[in-house]
C-alpha positions in Angstrom: 70.5 78.9 95.3 73.0 80.3 92.8 74.7 77.9 90.4 78.3 77.0 91.3 80.9 79.3 89.8 83.0 77.4 87.3 86.6 78.2 88.1 90.0 77.4 86.5 93.0 77.4 88.8 96.2 78.6 87.1 99.3 77.8 89.0 98.9 75.2 91.7 102.3 75.1 93.3 103.5 77.3 96.1 100.8 79.7 97.1 98.5 78.3 94.5 98.2 75.1 96.5 96.2 77.0 99.1 93.7 78.1 96.4 93.2 74.4 95.4 92.3 73.3 98.9 90.1 76.4 99.5 88.2 75.9 96.2 87.7 72.2 96.8 86.4 73.0 100.3 83.9 75.5 98.9 82.1 72.8 96.9 78.7 74.4 97.5 79.8 77.6 95.7 82.7 76.7 93.4 83.2 74.0 90.8 86.9 73.6 89.8 86.7 72.8 86.1 90.3 72.8 85.0 94.0 73.3 85.9 96.5 75.4 84.0 100.0 74.5 85.0 102.8 72.9 83.0 104.4 71.7 86.2 101.2 70.6 87.9 102.6 67.2 88.9 105.2 68.9 91.2 102.5 70.5 93.3 101.9 69.1 96.8 98.2 69.0 96.1 98.3 67.4 92.6 96.6 64.2 93.9 93.6 66.3 94.7 93.1 67.6 91.1 94.8 64.9 88.9 91.4 63.9 87.5 90.6 67.4 86.3 91.3 68.7 82.8 94.9 69.8 82.8 96.5 72.2 80.3 99.7 74.2 79.9 98.0 77.4 78.8 94.7 79.2 79.1 94.4 79.2 75.3 94.8 75.4 75.1 92.1 75.0 77.7 89.5 76.8 75.6 90.8 75.5 72.3 89.8 72.0 73.6 86.2 73.2 73.9 86.1 73.7 77.6 84.1 76.4 79.4 84.6 78.4 82.6 83.4 81.6 84.2 86.4 82.7 86.3 90.1 82.0 86.9 92.4 82.2 89.9 96.0 83.1 88.8 98.8 82.1 91.1 101.6 82.0 88.5 105.0 83.7 88.7 105.0 87.5 89.0 106.4 88.0 85.5 103.5 86.1 84.0 100.6 87.9 85.7 100.1 90.5 82.9 100.0 87.8 80.1 97.7 85.6 82.1 95.3 88.3 83.2 95.0 89.7 79.6 94.5 86.2 78.2 91.8 85.4 80.8 89.9 88.6 80.0 90.1 87.8 76.2 88.3 84.5 77.0 85.5 86.2 79.0 86.7 85.2 82.4 86.4 87.0 85.7 89.9 87.1 87.4 91.4 86.7 90.8 95.1 87.2 90.5 97.4 86.7 93.4 99.5 89.6 94.6 101.5 91.5 93.5 99.7 92.9 90.5 102.7 92.3 88.2 106.4 93.1 87.8 106.5 96.5 86.1 104.4 99.7 85.7 104.4 99.0 82.0 102.8 95.6 82.5 100.3 97.3 84.9 99.3 99.8 82.2 98.6 96.8 79.9 96.4 95.2 82.5 94.5 98.4 83.3 93.9 98.9 79.5 92.6 95.3 79.1 90.3 95.8 82.1 88.8 98.9 80.5 88.3 97.0 77.2 86.3 94.3 79.2 84.2 96.3 81.5 81.8 93.5 82.2 84.5 91.3 83.8 85.8 91.8 87.3 89.5 91.6 88.1 90.5 91.2 91.7 94.1 91.5 92.9 94.7 89.2 95.9 96.1 91.4 98.7 94.1 89.4 101.2 93.9 92.2 103.8 91.9 94.2 101.3 89.2 91.5 101.3 89.1 91.2 105.1 85.8 92.2 106.8 87.9 93.7 109.7 90.1 95.8 107.4 87.1 96.9 105.3 85.1 98.0 108.3 88.1 100.0 109.6 88.5 101.6 106.2 84.9 102.6 106.0 85.2 104.3 109.4 88.4 106.1 108.3 86.7 107.4 105.2 83.7 108.5 107.2 86.0 110.6 109.3 85.2 108.8 112.6 88.9 108.5 113.4 89.8 112.1 112.3 92.9 112.9 110.2 95.4 110.1 109.8 98.6 111.3 111.4 101.1 108.4 110.9 101.2 104.8 109.8 104.1 102.4 110.6 104.9 98.8 109.9 107.7 96.4 110.9 108.1 92.9 109.5 110.9 90.6 110.6 110.6 87.4 108.5 113.8 85.5 108.1 114.1 83.3 105.0 116.4 80.4 104.4 118.8 79.9 101.4 116.1 77.5 100.1 113.7 80.4 99.8 115.8 82.0 97.0 116.6 78.6 95.5 113.0 77.4 95.3 112.5 78.6 91.7 114.4 80.5 89.0 113.0 83.9 89.6 113.2 84.6 93.4 115.3 87.7 94.1 115.8 88.4 90.4 115.3 91.5 88.4 114.4 89.7 85.2 113.9 86.1 84.1 115.8 84.2 81.4 113.5 85.6 78.7 114.1 89.2 79.8 110.7 89.6 81.5 110.8 92.1 84.4 110.2 90.5 87.8 111.7 92.8 90.4 111.2 90.2 93.2 112.3 91.9 96.4 111.3 91.5 100.1 109.0 94.5 99.8 107.5 93.7 96.4 106.5 90.2 97.1 106.6 88.5 100.6 105.9 91.7 102.5 104.0 93.5 99.8 100.8 93.4 101.9 102.4 95.6 104.5 103.3 98.2 101.9 99.9 98.0 100.2 97.8 98.2 103.3 98.7 101.7 104.5 98.2 103.1 101.0 94.9 101.2 100.8 93.7 102.6 104.2 94.5 106.1 103.1 92.5 105.8 99.9 89.5 108.1 99.6 87.1 105.3 98.6 86.9 101.6 99.3 88.6 100.5 96.1 91.1 103.4 96.1 94.7 103.5 97.4 96.7 106.7 98.0 99.8 107.4 96.0 102.8 108.9 97.8 104.0 112.3 96.9 107.5 111.6 98.2 109.5 108.3 98.7 112.7 108.0 100.6 114.4 104.7 101.4 117.4 102.5 102.1 117.8 99.0 100.7 120.3 96.3 101.8 121.1 92.7 101.1 122.9 89.9 102.9 121.9 87.2 100.4 123.5 87.0 97.0 120.5 88.2 95.1 119.9 90.8 92.4 117.4 92.8 94.4 117.4 93.3 98.2 116.3 91.4 101.3 115.9 94.3 103.7 114.2 97.7 103.2 113.4 100.9 105.1 111.0 103.2 103.4 109.6 106.6 104.5 106.6 107.8 102.4 104.7 111.1 102.4 101.2 110.3 101.4 98.2 112.6 100.7 95.4 111.5 103.0 92.3 112.9 101.4 91.6 115.0 104.6 93.4 118.1 103.4 96.9 117.0 104.5 99.6 114.4 104.2 100.4 111.4 106.3 103.9 110.0 107.1 104.1 106.2 106.4 107.1 104.2 107.5 107.9 100.6 106.7 110.8 98.4 107.6 111.0 94.8 106.4 113.7 92.1 106.3 114.4 88.5 105.4 117.7 88.4 107.3 116.7 89.7 110.7 118.1 88.0 113.8 114.7 86.9 115.1 111.4 86.1 113.5 108.4 88.1 114.7 104.9 88.5 113.6 104.3 91.8 111.7 103.2 94.9 113.7 101.2 97.7 112.2 100.2 100.8 114.0 98.0 103.6 112.4 97.6 106.8 114.4 94.8 109.3 114.0 93.6 112.5 115.6 91.0 110.5 117.6 92.8 107.3 118.3 94.9 104.5 116.8 94.3 101.1 115.0 96.8 98.3 115.3 97.7 94.6 114.8 100.6 93.2 116.8 101.0 89.6 115.8 97.8 87.8 116.5 96.0 88.4 113.2 93.4 90.6 114.9 92.7 94.2 114.2 92.3 96.4 117.3 91.5 100.1 117.9 91.2 102.7 120.6 88.8 105.5 119.6 88.6 108.5 121.9 89.8 106.4 124.8 87.4 103.5 124.1 88.7 100.1 123.0 87.4 98.7 119.7 87.9 95.3 118.2 87.4 94.8 114.5 88.0 91.0 114.5 90.2 88.6 112.7 92.1 90.0 109.7 92.5 86.7 107.9 96.1 86.5 106.9 96.2 82.7 106.3 93.5 80.2 105.4 90.8 82.7 106.1 92.4 85.0 103.7 92.0 82.5 100.9 88.4 82.0 101.8 87.7 85.8 101.8 89.2 86.3 98.4 87.4 83.3 96.9 84.1 84.5 98.4 84.6 87.9 96.9 85.3 86.3 93.5 82.0 84.6 93.7 80.2 87.8 94.7 81.8 89.8 91.9 81.3 87.2 89.2 77.7 86.2 90.1 76.2 89.2 91.9 78.1 92.1 90.2 79.7 93.2 93.4 82.5 95.7 93.1 86.0 94.4 94.1 87.7 96.3 96.9 91.0 95.6 95.3 91.3 96.1 91.6 94.5 96.5 89.4 94.2 100.3 90.0 93.9 99.7 93.7 97.1 97.7 93.7 99.0 100.1 91.4 100.4 102.5 94.1 102.1 99.6 95.9 103.8 98.5 92.6 105.0 102.0 91.9 106.6 102.4 95.3 108.2 98.9 95.1 109.6 99.8 91.7 110.8 103.2 92.8 112.9 101.5 95.5 114.2 99.0 93.0 115.1 101.5 90.4 116.1 104.6 92.3 117.6 103.5 95.7 121.1 102.0 95.5 121.2 98.6 97.1 124.0 98.3 99.7 125.6 95.2 101.0 125.5 94.8 104.7 128.9 95.1 106.3 130.6 91.7 105.8 131.5 91.2 109.5 127.9 91.7 110.6 126.5 88.8 108.4 126.4 85.4 109.9 125.1 82.0 108.8 122.8 80.3 111.2 119.8 78.0 111.4 117.6 79.5 114.2 114.7 80.0 114.5 114.2 77.6 111.5 115.9 74.3 110.9 117.4 75.4 107.5 120.5 77.4 106.9 120.0 81.1 106.5 121.7 84.5 107.0 121.2 87.0 109.8 122.7 90.4 110.3 124.0 91.2 113.8 122.3 94.2 115.4 119.7 94.5 112.6 116.7 93.9 114.8 117.6 96.7 117.2 118.0 99.1 114.3 114.7 98.1 112.7 112.9 98.5 116.0 114.4 102.0 116.6 113.6 103.1 113.1 110.1 101.8 113.5 109.6 103.7 116.8 111.1 106.9 115.5 109.9 106.6 111.9 113.3 107.4 110.5 115.8 105.8 108.2 118.9 104.2 109.6 121.3 106.8 108.2 119.1 109.5 109.7 119.8 107.9 113.1 123.5 107.6 112.4 123.6 103.9 111.6 126.0 102.5 108.9 124.7 99.0 108.1 
């Protein structure tokens, strides 16, 4: 039996709390040897790790003479580059939560650091890319079983309360107080999985993602934020099969209703989809297929941590590296920097509490527009809508 992997957890609030509980439940495989978080006491899981060595920075942890083999990074987006590079300099394998980082410039620094440390594995935590169901589907797509990819479309209606943008000092911001680029938008953070996955599925190898040759979009906001809370994006993406595939994505934090995400990928020989139950289905040449649970929640944490162990201890190759995650970052930043953000018409924005108990904003009529855009794979203005 292999020795337990000695892991540091950096950032244990928010999404990082899930890694704490997952790592502690994987006690046969993982030994949590330290916590890096200057605000650890505010974490809802602090009681579970308060007896572990606690430090403010990675450097402080090692300066104190501690050892580790790997690190899980769940810190704010604008700190990902600094923390990945620091971890690599200390000889650690890295699992960094998505997105890769804030800017393409930071991404270049990360890729450069990875090349300077070829013996260390860096995994970027787009959990669908570590899902056995998703990976099996991708293998079949690469093998040509499904034929040419014809189209891919995604719709995500995830309302967020005012508290979502008030939970920290960087949500919805372009830069933090120190000038570090964040670019936190609905499509670059909360729904980043649904931008990354079509590009990932169109990659010509397991750890590759396709990069669009053309990007069109419309971005809107109801909340008083620096970025946007609603996006429509139409991408033209080389598919590795001698052609291009149309990808369409619509996502919002101010939709009227909350609904589980829907993805639908259409091929010459069938289609693959997920429509809200976290399972991936297919129909190939008229025959039903079921790939199984994707693992968007707790299973997603487990899949990523299992892959970290495999990469660190058995030299497995990560299915999602910084270079795999880079096309998603480039698209998200293109939308931020090249598509003007429009305010929704004032008379269409309402304050409400449903379906959650907290105050939020919704845009009247937005759901119907999103659904039509999803079905027709066209932007609102192409369909004559003025939002």
